[in-house]
C-alpha positions as CSV (number, residue, x, y, z in Angstrom):
1,X,-0.2,0.2,0.0
2,X,1.4,3.5,-0.9
3,X,2.2,6.0,1.5
4,X,0.4,9.5,0.8
5,X,1.3,12.9,1.3
6,X,-1.4,13.5,3.7
7,X,-0.4,10.7,5.8
8,X,3.4,11.6,6.2
9,X,4.3,14.5,3.9
10,X,5.9,12.2,1.2
11,X,4.9,10.3,-1.4
12,X,6.3,6.7,-1.0
13,X,6.6,5.8,-4.6
14,X,7.0,8.3,-7.5
15,X,7.9,8.8,-11.1
16,X,8.6,11.5,-13.7
17,X,7.7,11.6,-17.2
18,X,8.5,14.5,-19.5
19,X,7.7,15.5,-23.1
20,X,8.5,18.6,-25.3
21,X,5.2,18.4,-27.5
22,X,1.6,17.8,-28.0
23,X,1.1,13.9,-27.6
24,X,0.8,10.9,-25.2
25,X,3.1,11.7,-22.2
26,X,2.3,8.4,-20.5
27,X,1.3,5.2,-21.8
28,X,-1.3,3.2,-20.2
29,X,-0.1,0.2,-18.4
30,X,-2.9,-2.4,-18.4
31,X,-6.3,-2.8,-17.1
32,X,-5.1,-4.3,-14.1
33,X,-3.7,-1.1,-12.8
34,X,-4.0,2.5,-11.7
35,X,-2.1,5.5,-12.3
36,X,-1.8,8.1,-9.5
37,X,-1.2,11.8,-10.7
38,X,0.4,13.7,-8.1
39,X,1.6,17.3,-9.8
40,X,2.7,18.7,-12.9
41,X,5.2,21.2,-14.2
42,X,4.3,23.2,-17.6
43,X,6.3,25.5,-19.4
44,X,2.9,26.8,-20.9
45,X,-0.9,25.9,-20.0
46,X,-1.8,22.5,-21.0
47,X,-4.7,20.2,-21.0
48,X,-4.4,16.7,-20.0
49,X,-6.7,14.1,-21.6
50,X,-7.5,10.5,-21.4
51,X,-6.4,8.6,-24.4
52,X,-5.7,11.5,-27.1
53,X,-6.7,14.9,-28.3
54,X,-10.6,14.1,-28.0
55,X,-10.6,12.1,-25.0
56,X,-12.3,13.1,-21.6
57,X,-10.4,16.1,-20.1
58,X,-8.5,15.1,-16.9
59,X,-7.6,18.4,-16.0
60,X,-6.3,21.9,-17.0
61,X,-2.6,22.6,-15.7
62,X,-1.6,26.5,-16.1
63,X,2.3,27.2,-16.9
64,X,4.2,26.7,-13.8
65,X,4.6,23.9,-11.0
66,X,1.8,22.3,-9.4
67,X,1.2,19.9,-6.5
68,X,-2.4,18.7,-6.9
69,X,-4.3,19.4,-3.9
70,X,-5.2,15.4,-4.0
71,X,-3.8,12.5,-5.5
72,X,-5.6,12.0,-9.0
73,X,-6.5,8.3,-9.6
74,X,-7.0,7.3,-13.3
75,X,-7.8,3.7,-15.3
76,X,-4.3,2.6,-15.9
77,X,-5.2,1.3,-19.2
78,X,-5.6,5.0,-20.4
79,X,-3.0,6.7,-22.0
80,X,-2.4,10.7,-21.0
81,X,-2.3,13.0,-23.6
82,X,-0.9,16.8,-23.0
83,X,-2.0,19.6,-25.3
84,X,1.1,21.4,-25.0
85,X,3.2,21.9,-27.6
86,X,6.1,22.8,-25.3
87,X,7.7,20.9,-22.3
88,X,5.4,19.1,-19.6
89,X,6.5,17.1,-16.9
90,X,4.0,14.9,-14.7
91,X,4.9,13.1,-11.2
92,X,3.1,9.9,-10.8
93,X,3.2,6.2,-9.8
94,X,1.4,3.0,-10.9
95,X,-0.2,0.5,-9.0
96,X,-0.9,-2.9,-9.9
97,X,-4.5,-3.9,-8.7
């Protein structure tokens, strides 16, 4: 079971993925997983979506550094797409269900 920031001030597991243009920033890991988003860094405003350009909006991220107010849990089989035509990084972890 992962440790959450709300429990002790530090996420127990975290990875970072970065991209420098619009497209899939994190590929889905399979139907037996959950992807947890912790925060983002974006050079310009971006919209994070499920799967692709027409997918459901996960959230809008303004330019700058953002620690999300809560851990965001997503279906681990879905790709995460960023609309930004510039640098974006996501802080995340993946849990097997």
